[in-house]
MIDORO-585333 format. One line per 4 residues: number of its first residue (from 1); their letters; for each residue x negated, y, z of N, C-alpha, C, O. Coordinates in steps of 0.1 Angstrom, whole numbers, plus 2048, in hexadecimal, padded with zeros to 3 digits. Last residue first. Example, Ala and Ser with C-alpha at 12.3 -4.5 7.8 and 13.67 -1.06 7.14 Angstrom:
BEGIN
2	SA	780/7EA/847/777/7F5/847/77F/800/84F/77A/80B/850 ~ 77C/7C7/84E/785/7D3/84E/77C/7DF/84E/772/7DF/855
//
This chain:
BEGIN
324	RELP	8F0/869/784/8E9/868/777/8EC/875/76E/8E7/876/763 ~ 8EB/874/7A5/8F4/872/79A/8EC/872/78D/8E2/879/78C ~ 8DA/861/7BD/8DA/86D/7B4/8E3/86A/7A8/8E3/85F/7A3 ~ 8D8/857/7DF/8DD/855/7D1/8DD/862/7CA/8DF/86D/7CF
320	KTWR	8BC/850/7F2/8C5/85A/7EF/8CB/858/7E1/8C3/858/7D7 ~ 8AD/83E/80E/8B2/83F/800/8BB/84B/7FE/8C1/850/808 ~ 891/832/821/89D/83B/81F/8A1/83C/810/898/83B/808 ~ 882/81B/836/885/81F/828/892/827/828/89C/823/82E
316	RHVA	86D/822/852/87A/81E/84D/87C/823/83E/877/82E/83B ~ 853/816/866/857/81E/85A/864/819/855/866/80D/854 ~ 846/819/885/84F/812/87D/854/81B/872/858/826/875 ~ 825/816/894/830/81D/88F/839/814/887/835/809/883
312	LEDF	814/804/8A1/811/812/8A2/81D/81B/89E/820/825/8A4 ~ 811/7E6/8B3/81A/7EE/8AB/816/7FD/8AD/816/802/8B8 ~ 7F1/7D6/8B3/7FC/7DC/8BA/804/7E5/8B0/7FF/7EA/8A7 ~ 7DF/7B7/8AC/7E4/7C4/8A8/7F0/7C9/8B1/7F8/7C1/8B6
308	GASR	7D5/79E/8B1/7D1/7A9/8B9/7D6/7B6/8B6/7D2/7C0/8BC ~ 7DF/789/8A3/7D2/78D/8A0/7CD/799/8A7/7C2/79E/8A4 ~ 7F9/788/8AC/7F0/77D/8B1/7E1/781/8AE/7D8/77C/8B5 ~ 804/79D/89D/803/79E/8AC/7F9/794/8B2/7F1/797/8BB
304	YLAE	803/791/884/7FB/79D/887/7F9/7A0/896/7EF/7A5/89B ~ 814/77B/887/806/779/883/7FE/785/888/7F4/784/88E ~ 82D/786/88C/827/77E/896/818/77D/894/810/77D/89D ~ 831/793/873/832/79B/880/82A/793/88B/823/799/893
300	SAAN	831/77E/862/826/787/861/825/790/86E/81B/793/873 ~ 849/771/86A/83C/76A/86A/830/773/86A/827/772/872 ~ 85E/782/867/85A/77E/874/84C/778/875/845/779/87F ~ 865/79B/854/85C/790/853/856/78B/860/84C/790/865
296	SRLS	872/7B3/85A/87A/7A7/858/872/79A/856/877/78F/856 ~ 85F/7C6/859/864/7C2/866/86C/7B5/865/86D/7AE/86F ~ 842/7C2/845/851/7C3/846/856/7BE/853/853/7B3/857 ~ 824/7D0/850/82C/7C4/84F/83B/7C8/84F/840/7D1/856
292	FVLA	802/7DA/84E/810/7DD/84D/818/7D0/84B/813/7C7/845 ~ 7E5/7E1/861/7EC/7D8/858/7FB/7DC/859/7FF/7E0/864 ~ 7C4/7EF/869/7D3/7F0/867/7D8/7E4/860/7D0/7DD/859 ~ 7AA/7F7/880/7AF/7F0/875/7BE/7F0/875/7C5/7F2/880
288	ERLG	790/80F/88A/79C/808/88B/7A0/801/87F/79B/803/874 ~ 775/817/885/77C/81B/892/788/812/894/78A/80E/8A0 ~ 75A/805/876/767/80C/876/76D/80D/884/76A/806/88D ~ 741/7F9/872/742/805/87A/74F/80C/87A/750/818/87E
284	AARM	740/7E1/866/73E/7EC/85D/73F/7F9/865/73E/804/85F ~ 746/7D0/87B/738/7D0/877/735/7DC/86D/72A/7E1/86D ~ 762/7D4/87A/75A/7D9/885/74B/7DA/882/745/7E4/885 ~ 767/7C6/862/76A/7D5/863/763/7DB/86F/75E/7E6/86E
280	LRLG	75F/7AC/869/759/7B3/85E/75B/7C2/85F/752/7CA/85C ~ 772/7A7/87D/763/7A7/880/75B/7AE/875/752/7B6/878 ~ 789/7A7/86E/787/7B2/878/778/7B2/87C/773/7BD/87F ~ 786/790/85F/786/79D/858/784/7A8/862/77D/7B2/85F
276	HRMI	788/77D/873/77B/77E/86C/77B/78C/865/770/792/866 ~ 7A3/781/87A/798/784/884/78B/785/87E/782/78D/882 ~ 7AF/779/862/7AF/787/866/7A5/78A/871/79F/795/871 ~ 7A9/75E/861/7A4/767/856/7A4/775/85B/79A/77C/859
272	VRGL	7B7/755/878/7A9/752/876/7A3/75C/86C/798/762/86F ~ 7D1/75D/872/7CB/763/87D/7BB/761/87C/7B4/76A/87F ~ 7D7/74C/85C/7D7/75A/85A/7D0/761/866/7C8/76B/863 ~ 7D7/732/868/7CC/736/85E/7CC/745/85C/7C1/74B/85B
268	GRRQ	7E9/725/878/7E0/730/87E/7D5/735/875/7CC/73C/879 ~ 7FA/714/86D/7ED/70E/872/7E4/719/878/7D9/715/87B ~ 810/71C/85E/812/718/86C/806/710/871/807/707/879 ~ 807/711/83C/80D/71A/846/80E/714/853/80E/707/855
264	HDPH	7FF/704/826/7F6/705/831/7FB/70E/83C/7F3/712/844 ~ 811/704/811/80D/6F7/815/804/6F7/822/801/6ED/828 ~ 814/720/80C/81F/719/813/81A/70B/818/81F/707/823 ~ 7F7/733/812/7FE/72A/809/808/722/811/805/71E/81C
260	TGVP	7F8/752/821/7F5/744/822/7FD/73C/819/809/73E/817 ~ 7EB/775/822/7F5/76A/81F/7EF/75C/821/7E3/75A/821 ~ 7E9/797/81F/7E5/78C/827/7F0/781/824/7FC/784/824 ~ 7DC/7B1/808/7E6/7A9/80F/7E0/79E/818/7D4/79C/818
256	EFEG	7D0/7C3/822/7DB/7C3/818/7D6/7BD/80B/7CD/7C2/805 ~ 7C4/7D1/83F/7C6/7C4/838/7D2/7C5/82F/7DD/7C9/833 ~ 7AD/7EC/843/7BB/7E7/841/7BB/7D9/83B/7B2/7D6/832 ~ 79A/803/857/79C/7F8/84E/7AA/7F4/84D/7B2/7F7/856
252	VSGV	78A/823/85A/796/81A/85C/795/80F/852/791/810/847 ~ 77A/839/857/777/830/862/783/827/865/786/824/871 ~ 77A/84A/841/785/84B/84B/783/843/857/78B/844/861 ~ 763/841/835/764/84F/838/76F/851/843/76D/859/84D
248	RDIW	767/826/832/75C/82A/83B/75E/839/83E/75B/83D/84A ~ 780/811/82F/77E/820/82C/773/825/836/777/828/841 ~ 785/7F1/823/77D/7F9/82C/77C/808/827/778/80A/81C ~ 79C/7D6/823/797/7E3/81D/790/7EB/827/794/7EC/833
244	GMAF	79E/7B4/81F/79B/7BF/828/796/7CB/821/78D/7C9/819 ~ 7B6/79C/819/7AD/7A5/813/7AB/7B1/81C/7B4/7B8/820 ~ 7B8/77A/820/7BB/788/825/7B1/791/81E/7A5/78E/81E ~ 7C7/759/81C/7BE/764/817/7C2/771/81F/7CD/772/825
240	AAFT	7C8/735/818/7CC/742/81E/7C2/74D/81A/7B7/74A/816 ~ 7BF/720/808/7CB/71E/811/7D0/72B/816/7DC/72C/819 ~ 7B2/719/7E9/7B3/723/7F3/7C0/721/7FB/7CA/720/7F5 ~ 7A3/6F8/7E2/7AD/703/7DF/7AD/70D/7EB/7A8/709/7F6
236	GDAA	793/6E4/7EA/78D/6EE/7E2/796/6FA/7DF/792/704/7DA ~ 79D/6D1/7FB/79E/6CE/7EC/798/6D9/7E4/799/6D8/7D7 ~ 79B/6DD/814/792/6D2/810/792/6CE/802/788/6C9/7FC ~ 79F/701/80F/7A3/6F3/813/799/6E9/80F/790/6EB/806
232	ELVI	792/71F/819/792/715/80F/795/707/815/78F/703/81F ~ 79E/73E/821/79B/731/827/79D/726/81C/7A7/725/816 ~ 78F/75E/818/798/752/815/794/747/81F/789/746/824 ~ 78D/781/812/78A/775/81B/794/76A/818/7A0/76C/817
228	DREF	77D/799/807/788/791/802/786/783/807/780/77B/801 ~ 766/7A4/80F/771/7A6/818/77E/7A0/812/789/7A3/817 ~ 754/79E/7FB/751/799/808/75D/79A/811/75F/792/81B ~ 75D/7AB/7E4/75F/79D/7E5/75D/798/7F4/764/78E/7F8
224	AYHD	76D/7CA/7EA/761/7C2/7EB/764/7B3/7EC/76D/7AF/7F4 ~ 77B/7E9/7E0/77C/7DB/7E0/76E/7D5/7E2/764/7DA/7DE ~ 779/804/7DD/778/7FF/7EB/77A/7F0/7EB/77B/7EA/7F6 ~ 779/809/7C1/76E/80E/7C9/76D/807/7D7/762/805/7DC
220	QAVL	783/7ED/7AC/786/7F9/7B4/77A/7FC/7BD/773/7F3/7C1 ~ 77F/7D5/79F/778/7E1/799/77A/7EE/7A2/774/7F8/79F ~ 791/7C4/7A9/783/7C2/7AD/77A/7CD/7A8/76F/7CF/7AC ~ 7A9/7CC/79C/7A7/7CE/7AB/798/7CE/7AE/793/7D6/7B6
216	IAYK	7A7/7C4/782/7A8/7D3/785/7A4/7D5/794/79D/7DE/797 ~ 7A7/7A9/786/79C/7AF/780/79B/7BE/782/791/7C4/784 ~ 7C1/7A6/78F/7B6/7A4/799/7A9/7AA/793/7A1/7AF/79B ~ 7CF/7A8/777/7D1/7B2/781/7C5/7B2/78C/7C1/7BC/790
212	EVTL	7C6/791/76B/7C3/79E/764/7C5/7A9/76F/7BD/7B2/76F ~ 7D1/77D/77B/7C2/77E/77A/7BF/78C/774/7B5/792/779 ~ 7EE/78B/78C/7E7/783/781/7D8/785/782/7D3/78E/789 ~ 80C/78D/79F/7FD/78F/79E/7F7/786/793/7FB/77A/792
208	RSPA	826/78B/7A3/822/78F/795/813/791/794/80E/796/78A ~ 837/770/7B4/82D/77B/7B4/829/77E/7A5/829/775/79D ~ 852/764/7C6/84C/766/7B9/843/772/7B9/847/77D/7BE ~ 836/75C/7DB/83F/758/7D0/84D/75F/7D1/852/75F/7DC
204	FAAR	820/761/7EB/82A/76B/7E9/833/769/7DD/837/772/7D6 ~ 811/74A/7EB/815/750/7F8/820/75A/7F6/828/75B/7FF ~ 80C/745/7D0/813/73B/7D8/819/741/7E5/824/73E/7E9 ~ 7FE/75C/7C9/80B/759/7C2/813/74F/7CA/81F/750/7CB
200	HVEV	7E7/758/7D9/7F0/763/7DB/7FD/761/7D5/807/764/7DB ~ 7DC/741/7CD/7E1/740/7DB/7EA/74C/7DE/7F4/74B/7E6 ~ 7D6/74B/7B3/7DF/740/7B5/7E5/73F/7C3/7F1/73D/7C5 ~ 7C3/75F/7B7/7D0/763/7B2/7DA/758/7B5/7E6/75A/7B8
196	RAPI	7AE/74E/7C0/7B3/758/7C9/7C1/75D/7C4/7CA/760/7CD ~ 7AA/73F/7A9/7AF/738/7B5/7B4/742/7BF/7BE/73F/7C6 ~ 7A0/754/798/7AC/74C/795/7B2/745/7A1/7BE/745/7A2 ~ 789/75E/7A7/795/766/7A5/7A1/75E/7A1/7AC/75F/7A7
192	DAIG	771/752/7A9/77B/74F/7B3/788/755/7B0/792/752/7B7 ~ 761/75E/796/765/750/793/770/74B/79D/777/742/79A ~ 75A/777/79F/765/776/796/76A/768/794/775/766/790 ~ 750/76E/7C1/74F/776/7B5/75B/773/7AC/765/76D/7B0
188	RLSR	755/762/7D9/747/762/7D5/745/76B/7C8/73A/76E/7C5 ~ 76A/76C/7F4/768/769/7E6/75A/76B/7E2/753/774/7E6 ~ 75F/75F/814/763/769/80B/763/765/7FD/75D/75B/7FA ~ 76B/744/82A/761/74B/822/767/757/81A/774/759/81B
184	LVYA	770/728/83C/773/736/83C/768/73D/834/75C/73C/838 ~ 77D/709/834/771/711/834/775/720/833/77C/724/82A ~ 78D/6EE/845/78E/6FA/83E/780/701/83E/779/700/848 ~ 78B/6D8/854/78F/6D5/846/791/6E2/83F/795/6E2/833
180	DPTR	794/6E7/873/78E/6DC/86C/794/6DB/85E/7A0/6DE/85C ~ 797/70B/875/79C/6FE/877/794/6F3/86F/78F/6F7/864 ~ 77F/720/883/785/71C/877/78A/70E/879/783/705/87D ~ 781/738/89C/77F/72A/89A/786/725/88D/793/726/88D
176	PPDL	771/758/897/77D/74F/897/77A/741/895/770/73E/88F ~ 75A/767/8AD/75D/761/8A0/769/758/8A1/76A/750/8AB ~ 767/781/8C2/760/774/8C0/763/76F/8B2/76E/771/8AD ~ 761/7A3/8C1/76A/799/8BD/763/78C/8BB/759/78B/8B3
172	ELDL	75E/7BE/8D7/758/7B3/8D1/762/7A9/8CD/76B/7A6/8D5 ~ 771/7DC/8D1/76E/7D1/8D9/767/7C6/8D1/769/7C5/8C5 ~ 779/7F0/8C1/76F/7F4/8CA/76B/7E8/8D4/764/7EA/8DD ~ 78D/7F3/8AD/782/7EA/8AB/776/7ED/8B4/76A/7EC/8B0
168	QQGY	7B0/7F3/8B2/7A3/7F9/8B4/798/7EF/8B3/799/7E4/8B7 ~ 7CA/7ED/89C/7C1/7E7/8A6/7B4/7EF/8A6/7AD/7F1/89C ~ 7EC/7F0/892/7DF/7F4/892/7D7/7ED/89D/7DD/7E7/8A6 ~ 808/7EE/87B/801/7E8/886/7F2/7EE/886/7ED/7F0/87B
164	QTLL	827/7F8/872/819/7FC/870/811/7F7/87D/814/7FC/888 ~ 842/7E8/863/83A/7EA/86F/82C/7ED/86C/826/7E6/864 ~ 85E/7F3/852/850/7EE/851/849/7F2/85D/849/7FD/862 ~ 880/7EB/84A/876/7F1/853/869/7EB/850/867/7DF/84C
160	TDTP	8A0/7F1/83E/893/7EB/83B/888/7F3/842/886/7FF/841 ~ 8B8/7FC/841/8B4/7F2/84B/8A6/7EC/849/8A2/7E3/850 ~ 8B7/81F/839/8BA/811/837/8B6/808/842/8B0/80D/84C ~ 8C4/840/83B/8BB/836/840/8C0/828/83C/8CC/826/83C
156	EWGR	8C9/857/821/8CF/84E/82A/8C5/843/82E/8BD/83E/826 ~ 8C5/87B/81C/8C0/86D/81A/8C7/864/824/8CA/868/82F ~ 8CC/896/820/8D6/88C/81A/8D1/87E/818/8D9/877/811 ~ 8B9/8A5/82C/8BB/8A7/81D/8C5/89D/817/8C5/89B/80B
152	AALR	8B8/89D/846/8BD/8AA/843/8C0/8AD/835/8C8/8B5/831 ~ 8AA/885/842/8B8/885/847/8BF/892/844/8CB/892/840 ~ 891/88E/83A/899/886/831/8A8/886/835/8B0/888/82D ~ 889/89B/852/88A/8A3/846/893/89B/83C/89C/8A1/835
148	SADP	888/886/864/892/891/866/894/899/85A/89F/89D/857 ~ 872/879/859/87F/872/85A/88A/87C/85C/895/87B/856 ~ 85F/88C/85D/863/889/84F/870/882/84F/878/883/846 ~ 85C/88D/879/862/899/872/866/895/864/870/89B/85F
144	SGEV	865/86B/885/85B/876/880/863/882/87A/86E/881/877 ~ 875/856/88C/873/861/895/86A/86C/891/867/875/899 ~ 863/83F/877/86F/841/880/86B/84D/88A/861/84D/891 ~ 855/84C/85A/853/846/867/85E/849/870/863/855/870
140	AWQE	863/844/83A/85F/84E/844/85E/847/852/865/83D/855 ~ 864/83F/817/862/83A/824/85F/845/82E/859/84F/82A ~ 87D/842/7FC/871/846/803/870/83F/811/87A/839/815 ~ 88F/840/7DD/88B/83A/7EA/87E/840/7EF/875/844/7E7
136	VAIP	8AD/847/7CB/89F/849/7CD/89B/844/7DB/8A4/844/7E4 ~ 8C4/838/7B8/8C1/83A/7C6/8B2/83C/7C7/8AA/832/7C5 ~ 8DC/843/7A0/8CE/83F/7A3/8CB/842/7B1/8CF/84C/7B7 ~ 8FD/836/7A1/8F4/841/7A3/8E5/83B/7A5/8E4/830/7AA
132	DSAV	906/81D/787/906/822/795/8FC/82D/796/8F3/82F/78E ~ 907/811/76F/90B/81F/770/90B/825/77E/90F/830/780 ~ 8EE/7FC/763/8F8/7FF/76D/8FB/80E/76D/8F2/816/76B ~ 8EC/7F2/741/8E6/7FA/74C/8F1/7FE/756/8FB/803/752
128	PAAL	8F2/7D1/734/8F6/7DF/736/8EF/7E5/742/8ED/7DF/74C ~ 8D6/7BF/727/8E1/7C0/730/8E5/7CF/732/8DD/7D7/731 ~ 8CF/7BD/704/8CC/7C1/711/8D8/7C2/71A/8E3/7C4/715 ~ 8D5/7B8/6EA/8D4/7AC/6F3/8D1/7B0/701/8D2/7A8/70A
124	PDEA	8D3/7D0/6DC/8E0/7C9/6DD/8E0/7BD/6E7/8EB/7B9/6EC ~ 8C2/7EB/6E4/8C0/7DC/6E4/8CD/7D5/6E6/8D3/7D6/6F1 ~ 8C8/805/6E8/8C2/802/6DB/8C0/7F3/6DA/8BD/7EE/6CF ~ 8D2/806/702/8DB/809/6F7/8D6/805/6E9/8DD/802/6E0
120	AAIA	8BB/800/710/8C5/7F7/710/8CF/7F9/705/8D4/7F0/6FF ~ 8AC/818/70B/8A7/80B/706/8B2/800/706/8B2/7F8/6FD ~ 8BC/82A/718/8BA/82B/709/8B5/81E/704/8BA/81A/6F9 ~ 8BA/822/732/8C7/822/72C/8C6/823/71D/8CD/81C/715
116	ASAA	89F/825/737/8A5/818/738/8B2/817/731/8B5/80D/72A ~ 89E/841/736/896/839/72C/89C/82A/72C/89D/824/721 ~ 8AD/848/74C/8B2/84C/73E/8AB/844/734/8B1/83F/72A ~ 89E/83E/761/8AB/839/75E/8B0/83C/750/8B7/834/74A
112	ISRA	887/84E/75D/886/83F/75C/893/839/759/895/830/751 ~ 892/867/763/88C/864/756/88B/855/753/88D/851/748 ~ 899/864/77D/8A4/867/773/89E/864/765/8A5/85E/75D ~ 880/861/789/88A/857/78A/895/858/780/899/84E/77A
108	QEVQ	874/87A/783/86F/86E/77D/879/862/77E/87A/85A/774 ~ 884/88B/792/883/88D/783/87E/880/77D/883/87D/772 ~ 880/882/7AC/88E/881/7A6/88D/882/797/894/87B/790 ~ 864/886/7AF/86A/879/7B0/878/878/7A9/87A/86F/7A1
104	WGDI	864/8A2/7AC/85D/89A/7A2/862/88C/7A3/865/886/798 ~ 870/8A9/7C4/876/8AD/7B7/871/8A5/7AC/878/8A1/7A3 ~ 85E/89F/7D7/86B/899/7D6/872/89D/7C9/879/894/7C3 ~ 848/8B0/7D1/847/8A2/7D0/854/89B/7CE/857/893/7C6
100	QDRV	854/8C9/7D9/850/8C7/7CB/84E/8B8/7C8/852/8B3/7BD ~ 858/8C5/7F4/863/8C8/7EB/860/8C5/7DD/868/8C0/7D5 ~ 83D/8C1/7FD/847/8B6/7FD/853/8B9/7F4/858/8AF/7EE ~ 834/8DB/7F9/82E/8D0/7F1/838/8C4/7F1/83A/8BE/7E7
96	AAVE	844/8EA/80B/844/8ED/7FD/83F/8E2/7F4/844/8DF/7E9 ~ 83E/8DE/823/84C/8DD/81E/84C/8E0/80F/853/8DA/808 ~ 822/8E3/826/827/8D6/825/835/8D5/81F/838/8CD/816 ~ 824/900/827/81D/8F9/81C/821/8EB/81A/824/8E6/80F
92	AASL	832/904/83F/837/909/832/831/902/826/838/8FF/81C ~ 820/8F9/851/82E/8F3/84F/834/8F7/842/83A/8EF/83C ~ 7FF/8F7/843/80A/8FE/84B/817/8F7/848/818/8EF/83F ~ 7EA/8DA/845/7F1/8E4/83E/7FB/8EB/847/7FF/8E5/851
88	GHRV	7E1/8C5/854/7D9/8D2/855/7E0/8DD/84D/7DB/8E8/84E ~ 7E3/8A7/840/7E5/8AF/84C/7DD/8BB/84C/7D3/8BC/845 ~ 7EE/8A2/81E/7E4/8A2/829/7E8/8AB/835/7EF/8B4/833 ~ 806/88D/813/803/89C/815/7F9/89D/820/7FC/898/82B
84	FWDL	812/874/7FF/808/878/809/806/887/808/803/88C/7FD ~ 829/85A/7F6/824/868/7F5/81A/86A/800/819/862/80A ~ 83C/844/7E2/833/846/7ED/82C/853/7EB/82A/858/7E0 ~ 85D/83E/7D7/852/848/7D8/84A/845/7E4/84F/843/7EF
80	SSPP	871/82D/7BF/86B/82D/7CC/85E/836/7CD/856/835/7C4 ~ 87D/829/7A6/880/835/7AD/87A/836/7BB/87F/83F/7C3 ~ 879/811/798/87E/81C/791/87F/829/799/880/834/793 ~ 855/819/798/862/818/791/86B/80E/798/867/804/79C
76	SLWG	846/82B/7B0/847/81D/7AC/855/81C/7A5/85F/81D/7AC ~ 833/848/7B1/840/842/7AE/83F/834/7A9/837/831/7A0 ~ 822/85B/7C6/820/84F/7BF/82E/848/7BD/833/844/7C7 ~ 814/87C/7CC/820/873/7CB/81D/867/7C2/817/869/7B8
72	WGVP	7FE/88E/7E1/801/887/7D5/80E/87F/7D7/813/87C/7E2 ~ 7EA/8AA/7ED/7F3/89F/7EE/7F6/899/7E1/7F1/89D/7D6 ~ 7D6/8BD/7E9/7DC/8BC/7F7/7E6/8B0/7F8/7E9/8AD/803 ~ 7BB/8CB/7D8/7C4/8C0/7D9/7C9/8BF/7E8/7C1/8BF/7F1
68	DGGI	7B8/8EE/7D3/7B3/8E3/7DB/7BE/8D8/7DC/7C9/8DB/7E0 ~ 7C4/902/7C4/7BA/8FA/7BE/7B5/8EF/7C6/7AD/8E6/7C0 ~ 7D8/90C/7D5/7CC/914/7D2/7C1/90D/7CC/7B5/910/7CE ~ 7E0/8EC/7DA/7E3/8FA/7DF/7D7/902/7DD/7CC/8FF/7E3
64	SWIR	7ED/8D0/7C7/7E2/8D8/7CD/7E7/8E6/7D1/7F2/8EA/7CC ~ 7F6/8AE/7C1/7FA/8BC/7C4/7EE/8C3/7CA/7E6/8BD/7D1 ~ 7FA/896/7A8/7F2/89B/7B3/7F5/8AA/7B4/7F6/8B1/7AA ~ 80D/878/7A0/80A/887/79E/803/88C/7AA/806/888/7B5
60	IRSS	814/85A/78F/80D/861/799/80B/870/796/807/873/78A ~ 823/852/779/826/84C/786/81F/854/791/824/853/79D ~ 81A/85C/761/828/85E/764/82C/859/772/837/85C/776 ~ 7FF/854/761/802/863/760/811/866/763/814/871/768
56	WDVE	7FE/839/75F/7FE/83F/76C/801/84E/76C/804/854/777 ~ 80D/822/74E/80A/830/74B/80A/838/759/814/83D/75D ~ 800/801/750/808/80C/756/803/81A/751/7F7/81C/750 ~ 7F3/7EA/748/7FA/7F1/73E/802/7FE/743/809/804/73B
52	PGAS	7E6/7DB/75C/7DE/7E3/753/7E6/7EC/74A/7E0/7F5/744 ~ 7F6/7DB/77D/7F1/7D6/770/7EB/7E0/767/7EB/7EC/76A ~ 7FE/7DF/797/807/7E3/78D/803/7DE/77F/80B/7DD/776 ~ 7E9/7D7/7A7/7F5/7CF/7A7/7FF/7D2/79C/806/7CA/797
48	ALWW	7D7/7ED/7A5/7D4/7E0/79F/7E0/7D7/79D/7E2/7D1/793 ~ 7E5/800/7B4/7E1/803/7A6/7DE/7F6/79F/7E2/7F4/793 ~ 7E9/7F5/7CD/7F4/7F8/7C5/7F0/7FA/7B6/7F7/7F5/7AD ~ 7CE/7F2/7D5/7D6/7E6/7D3/7E2/7E9/7CB/7E5/7E1/7C2
44	ELDG	7C6/80D/7D6/7C0/804/7CD/7C7/7F7/7CB/7C7/7F2/7BF ~ 7D8/817/7EB/7D8/81C/7DD/7D2/813/7D3/7D7/812/7C8 ~ 7D1/807/801/7DE/806/7FB/7DE/80B/7ED/7E4/805/7E4 ~ 7B7/80F/806/7B9/801/801/7C7/800/7FB/7C9/7F9/7F1
40	VTLH	7B9/827/812/7B4/827/804/7B7/819/7FE/7B8/818/7F2 ~ 7D8/825/825/7CA/826/823/7C6/826/814/7CE/823/80C ~ 7F4/835/836/7EE/82C/82C/7DF/82E/82C/7DA/837/832 ~ 7FC/848/848/805/83C/846/800/833/83B/808/82A/837
36	ALAH	7F0/85C/863/7EE/857/855/7F5/84A/853/7F5/841/85C ~ 7F0/862/87D/7FD/864/876/7FC/85F/867/806/85F/860 ~ 7D8/85E/888/7E2/855/88C/7EF/856/884/7F7/84D/884 ~ 7C8/873/880/7C8/867/878/7D3/85D/87C/7D7/854/874
32	DPGA	7C4/88D/887/7D2/889/886/7D3/87B/87F/7DD/878/879 ~ 7A9/893/887/7AF/891/894/7BE/88C/893/7C3/886/89D ~ 79B/881/86A/79E/88C/872/7A6/889/87F/7A8/87D/882 ~ 797/86B/85B/78B/86F/862/78F/87B/86C/787/87E/874
28	WDAS	7B0/868/84F/7AC/85E/859/7A0/862/861/79E/85E/86C ~ 7AF/87E/83E/7B9/87E/849/7B5/874/854/7B6/876/85F ~ 79A/876/82D/798/882/835/7A2/882/841/79F/886/84C ~ 7A6/861/820/79B/85F/829/799/86A/832/796/868/83E
24	VLSE	7BA/86E/811/7BE/864/81B/7B2/862/825/7B5/862/831 ~ 7AA/87E/801/7B4/885/809/7B8/87B/815/7B9/87F/820 ~ 79C/86B/7F3/795/874/7FB/79E/87B/805/79A/87E/810 ~ 7B0/85F/7E3/7AA/857/7EE/7A2/861/7F8/7A2/85E/804
20	MVRL	7B5/874/7D1/7C0/86F/7DA/7BA/868/7E6/7BE/86A/7F1 ~ 79C/874/7C4/7A1/880/7CB/7AC/87C/7D5/7AB/881/7E1 ~ 79B/85B/7BA/792/85E/7C4/796/86B/7CB/793/86C/7D7 ~ 7AF/85D/7A7/7B1/853/7B2/7A7/857/7BD/7AB/856/7C9
16	DDRG	7A3/86F/796/7AE/874/79E/7B1/86A/7A9/7B5/86E/7B4 ~ 78F/85F/78B/78B/86B/793/797/870/79B/795/875/7A7 ~ 79E/84C/77D/797/848/78A/793/854/792/793/854/79E ~ 7BA/85E/76F/7B0/854/76F/7A9/853/77D/7AE/859/787
12	AYPY	7CE/871/770/7C7/870/764/7BC/865/764/7B5/864/75A ~ 7EE/87C/77C/7E2/873/77E/7DC/871/770/7E2/86E/767 ~ 7F9/89E/776/7FB/88F/775/7ED/888/777/7E3/88D/773 ~ 7FA/8B9/78E/7F6/8B3/781/7F7/8A4/781/7F6/89E/78C
8	SAIP	804/8D8/79D/803/8C9/79D/7FF/8C5/78F/801/8CC/785 ~ 802/8F3/7B5/801/8ED/7A7/801/8DE/7A8/7FE/8D9/7B3 ~ 809/90F/7C7/809/901/7C7/80A/8FD/7B8/811/902/7B0 ~ 7F5/92C/7D1/7FE/925/7C7/7FD/916/7C8/7F2/910/7CA
4	LSPM	7F7/938/7F3/7EF/934/7E7/7F8/92C/7DE/802/925/7E2 ~ 809/93C/807/803/948/801/7FB/945/7F4/7F9/94D/7EC ~ 827/929/80B/818/92A/809/814/936/802/81A/93B/7F9 ~ 842/93A/81D/83D/932/811/82E/933/811/828/93D/816
//
């Protein structure tokens, strides 16, 4: 067992987000960066996408050993967990922290289910709450020690897969050729946000993205209008988009999200935008770029390969039922 005490505390604001991001950045800067499964851009996108009314103290918890932050858990209701534990810890330390994160996930999932049941009982118009077991969810890289760990603890693999793509930025990238009748540009400022939200909602319908959520996004430390790239159609609307995140400390970039309006699909617009974004990441001095794709989404899988990305890993969703 770890010789130093393990402690945890609930998320309390932007300073804690920066602590979490510093752990992620440090891993990308270190020798084991190929094992990291997310970037700082993911954290800021998740936070903004959830909206302004979220009680983050109940969804995020940070763990430390001997007072030094070493990892965190991020719960997406009702029961899905994203987690991070930095590399460099002993096997015993990793196991102890992971066990505590898993225990917190179960506790929070049961609390959410109980609150839903109480609310339904107090509302005569509410639909009955299902009596099925609660199923907690996590992701693990195929063939990794964490996948073996989940299997040993009774978790069941699902058929839901996520491809992690990567591309080294050590080659010169020619400027992409913009199709006629489109203008390749970055967002110019807050005046572009409504149109940017509109094209996102069209590309990912049904989408819950709002102007209010986007206002949270543009206030994040790693967001930049310059890297929020769009193709503008002849009528002034946005036809496609790609948001590029840059982590200078970790020397890694990520695209999240990438999409095209249904009226403009199958014209190669996504590749044009991503190649431009890769040039921006290379100009910032980054070592590599990432993008993630649901394996079942044939269009995005083809897009990322056409933009020069290679498969790095496959993540599988695992579930475990819990009795109420």
